[in-house]
N, C-alpha and C positions, 0 to 999 in steps of 0.2 A: 498722624499715623502714616508710616512709610509703606507698609505692606498690609494686605488683608490676611486675616487668620482663617485658615481652612481646616477642616477636620483632619486632613492628612498630616497636619503639623503635630497632632497629638496621638495618632493611632498608628503603631508600627506597621500593621499589615497594609494600611492604605499608603503609608509612606513608601513601602517597598514597591507597591504597584505604581505609585507616582514616578519613581525612579525608572522602573522598567518601561513605562509608557513614554517618559521623556527621552530615553535612549532610542526607542523605536521611532518616535516622531522626529527627533533631531537628525538621525541618520537618514530617514526617508526624505525629509525636507531638503537635505543637502545632496540628495541623489547618490548616497553612498550605500555600500553593501558589501557583503563578503565576496561577492563575485568580482569586486574590484581589488582583490587582494594583491595582485601584481600589476604594476604600471611602470611606464618608462620614466626616465629622468624628466624633471620639470613639473611634477605634480606632487603635492604634499597635503595630507589631511591631518588637521591638528584639533585635538579635543582640549577644551578649557572648561573651567568651572566658574563659580561665583566668587566675586570679591576683588579687591584691589591688589591682591597677591598675584593676579594675572595681568597686571598693568604692562609688563614687558610685552606680552602678546598683544594687548590692546593697541599699544603704541606701534609695534611692528606692523600690525594690520592697517592702522590708520595712515601711517606714513609710507606704507608699502616698502619697508626696508628689506624684506625677504626677496621681493621681486627685483628691487634695485641691485641687491647683491647677486641675484641670479644672473642678471644681465652681464655682470662682470665675469661670470663663468660661461657666458655664451648661451644662457638658457632663458627662455620665456616661461617663468614659473607661474603655475596656477595654484593658489592656496585655498583650500576649503576649510572653513571654521565650523566646529560643532561644539555646542555647549551642553554639558552633562552635569550630573550631580552625584558625587560620591565616588570614592576610589574603586569600589567594586564594579560599578557601571563602566568606568573608564577602562579598567583592566580587561573586562569582558569585550569591550569594543576593540581594544588593541589585539587581543588574542584571536578574535574572529576575523581580523583583517579589515575591519571597517574603518580604522584610522591608522595613521602612520606614526604620529607622535602623541603621546599621552601627557596631559597635565594633571598632576595630583600630588599628594603629599609624599614625604619620604617613606612613610609607612606602607602605602600601596606599592611604591617602587620596590622596596625590600621584599614584599610579599611576592610580587611577580618575578623579580630577579631570582628568588629562591625556587619558585615553581617552574621556571623555564631554564634553570641552570643545566647546561649541557644539551639543550634542545634549541628553542628559539633564542635563547641568550639575550633576554631583555636587560638593558642597562640604561643608566642615566645619561642624558644628553647634556643638560645644563641645569643650573639653579635658576629660579625666578627671583632670587634675592633673599635677604634676611629680614624677616618681619616677626615681631613677637605675637603669639596667639594667646588670647585670654580665655580662661574659663570664667564666665560671668554668671552670677546668680541673682535672682530678685527675691530670694528667701533671706530675710534678715538674720535668721538663725544659722545660716551657713557661712562660716568664716574661713574654714579650711576644708579640704576634702574629707576629713574625718567627721565632719558635721552632717554629711548627707545621710538621709534615712531612706527606708524603702518607700516612703511617700513622695520622695523627689524623683524627677526624671531629668536626665542630662541629654540634651540634643547635641548630636554631632553628625557630620555628613555621611558616615558609614560606620557601622558597629564592627569593632575588632579588625578593621582594615585601615581606616583613615589615620592620618598622622595625629589628629586630635585624640583618637581612641588610643593610639600607641603611647602618646605622651602621658595621657591619663593613667595608663597601665604602668608606665615607668615611674610616675609620681607615687602610685600606690605601692609599687615594689620598694621604693625608697622609704615609704612611711611604715609599711607593715611587713616587708620582706618579700623576696622573690616568689615564695609559694603563694602569696596573696596578691600577686600582680593583677589578677582579673577580678578583684573583690568588688569593684564598682560596675562591672560590665552589665550586671543584671538590671541596673537602673538607667542604662543608656539606650537610646533609640535613634535610628537614622531619620534625620529631618533636613531638608535643604536649608541652607543658611538664611535665605530671605524669610521663610516661614518660621524658623526658630527665632530669628530676631523679632518678628512680629509678636510671637508668644511672650518673649521676655519683656518687651516694651509694654504690652497690654496687661500682662499679669492675668490671673484668674484661670489659667489652664494647668494641666498636670505638668507641663514643662516649667521647671523652676531653675534650670541652668542651661547654658549653651556654651559649648567649647567651639568657638567660631574662628573668624579671621577678620582683618580689616576690610571694609569699613563697618561691617555689621556689629562688631564688638563695641566700637566707638559710638555707634548710633544707640545701642542699648544703654550705655553708660550715660549718654547725654539726655535720653528721653525718659528714663524711668529713675526717679530718685532712690528707689530701693536697689537698683542694679549696682553691683560692686564686683571687683575682681577677686576671685578665689584662688586662681592659679595663673602664673605667667610661664609660658613655655620656655623662655630663656632661663628662668630659675631652675627648671627641671633638667634642661640640657646643658647647663653650665656656661651660659653666655649666648651671644648672638649666633643664630643658626639658620640654616636654609630649611624651612619647613615644607615648602612646595617646590617641586622640580618637574622637569620634562624627561621623558624616557621613550625608547623605541626598541625595535627588534634589531638584532645583528644583521639580519637579512636586508632590511630596509637600508640600513647604513651602508652595507657593502655594495648593494646594487644601485644606490643613488648617491654616490660620493659628492657630486657637484651640488645637488639639491640639498643634501645634508649640510655641506659647507656653507651654502648661502643662508640656510636657516639659522645656523649658529651665529654667523656673522651678523645677520639681521637682528638677532637678539642683543648682541653686543652693541650694535648701533642704537637700539632702543634704550639700553641701559644708560648710555652716554647722553641720549636725548633727555631722559627723565631727570638725570642729575643736573643738567644744564638748564632745563626748562620745566620746573615743577608746576608752574601755572598752566602751561600748555598741556602738560601731561594730565592734570586734573580735568581740563576741558575735554581731552580725548576720552578719558574714562567715562565721563558723563555721556558723551556723544555715541561712543561705540556700544555702550551697554544700555543706552536710553534710560539712564538712571536718574532718579529724583533725589539722589543723595546731596546733602548740603555741600556746596563747593568749598567753603572754609573748613569743614570737617575733613574733606578729602585732602586738602592742602596740609592740614595738621598731621595727617598720617604720612604723606609723602615727605614732609620736612622733619619728621620725628628723627632725632639723632640716633635712635636705636634701629632705624630702618635703612637698609642699604640695598640698592638695586644693582645687582651684578650677576654674572652667569656662572662664576666659579662657586661650587657648593662649599659650605662652611659648617664645621662642627656636626657632622652627620653620623660619625662612626659610633659614638656612645649609644645612640638609640639602636643602631644596627646590632651592636654586640649584646645589648640588653635583650633584643628580640631573639637572638640565638640562644642566649643563656636560659630563657624561660621556655624554649621550644617552639616559639612562634615561627621561626624559620629553621630549616635543617642544615643549611650550608653556613659554615662559620666565615664571616667577613673579617679578614685580617687587616684590611686597609679599605678606605673609601674607594680606592681605585678598583677594587674587586667588583663593585656594582655601578661604576661609571665608566663609559667609554673613554679611552685615552684621547685627549684633544688639547691642542695648545691653548685654547680659550679657557679651559677649566684646569690647567696645570697647577694653579696655586690653591686648589681646593683642599678640603679636609673632611 
C-alpha cells in the first residue's frame, strides 16, 4: 500500500477543507503571503502539485537550473517552492499575490486567463510536457464513460476547473452533445491524487474512478487487478497534448524580465536533462518528493514513447475552443497564442 486512505478521500466537504488547509499551511511554511505581492528582480515563488507531470520543476529545483540561468543574467535568484492540490487553490494563490508562477492544468489556465482578461492578464508561461492522463476505474462494469451510474464517484483534483474535469466534460460532449457536456459532473469530487490513488488501489470506498496523472494512474493499474483505463486524454484531445502548464500575471512578467527569462531557460535546461538522463531524472523525482514510488515504474513513465518533456505547449486549442463553445469561458480564443505569453522558447507551440 503506497498511501493511507483518509476520510477526506471520500467526503467532498472534508476534501475541500483539506485543500484550503493545505494552501494555508504551504504558504505559511514558506513564509509567503499577500503582503509579498511585489518584490524586486531575483525572487520567484512557484506553485506545483502532485505527480511526475511536475518533473521539469523537480529537476530544475534539484539541479538549480533557474539559479544558474539567473547568474547568466547577473542575478542571484531565490526560488521558493510551494506544493498545493487542485487548480482552484493554485489560481486563488496566484490572484492573491502569494505566488508568482502557477503550475496546474490547461483547464485552470484557461479559466484564470478568461477571468483576468483585460485586468491582471494571466497567461501561460510554458508547458511541462506531453503526458497522457488516464481515467481509471476499479468497477468492472465501467468500460466507457457511458457506464457510470449515480452510485459511482469519480475523483479528480478539482471539480469543473481541473484539466481532468474539463477533458471529462469534453469527452461527455463528444458522446452526448454539447448540451450534455456536464452530465457526469454530479458524480465527480475533488480529491488529492495520492488519496484518490489509495482509494482505487484498496477498493471498498465510494470512489470507483480516478482521473489522475502519472505516476498515480500507473500505480493503480499495477496494484489493483480490477483497475483499468476507461478514458485516455490523448483520445479525447486528438493526440499528444500538454495537459499541465505554468502561468503567471502580466505584471510579474513585465516587472521581472530577467527572473522570468532565467525561469523559462531553466525549464528548457531541465527538459534537456530529463531527455538525456531518464535514470537520473527518476532518482530526482524520488528525492525531491520523498516518494516511495517504484523506480522502475517511474522509468517506464519517463521512457514512454507517448511522453515528451518540453516547454512548448502542444494541442491545447481544441480544449480551449470547447470551453468557449459551452460557455465555460467568455472570451473566445482564436489561437493558443491568445492565452500564452509570446516567447522564443514556446514559439513552436499549438
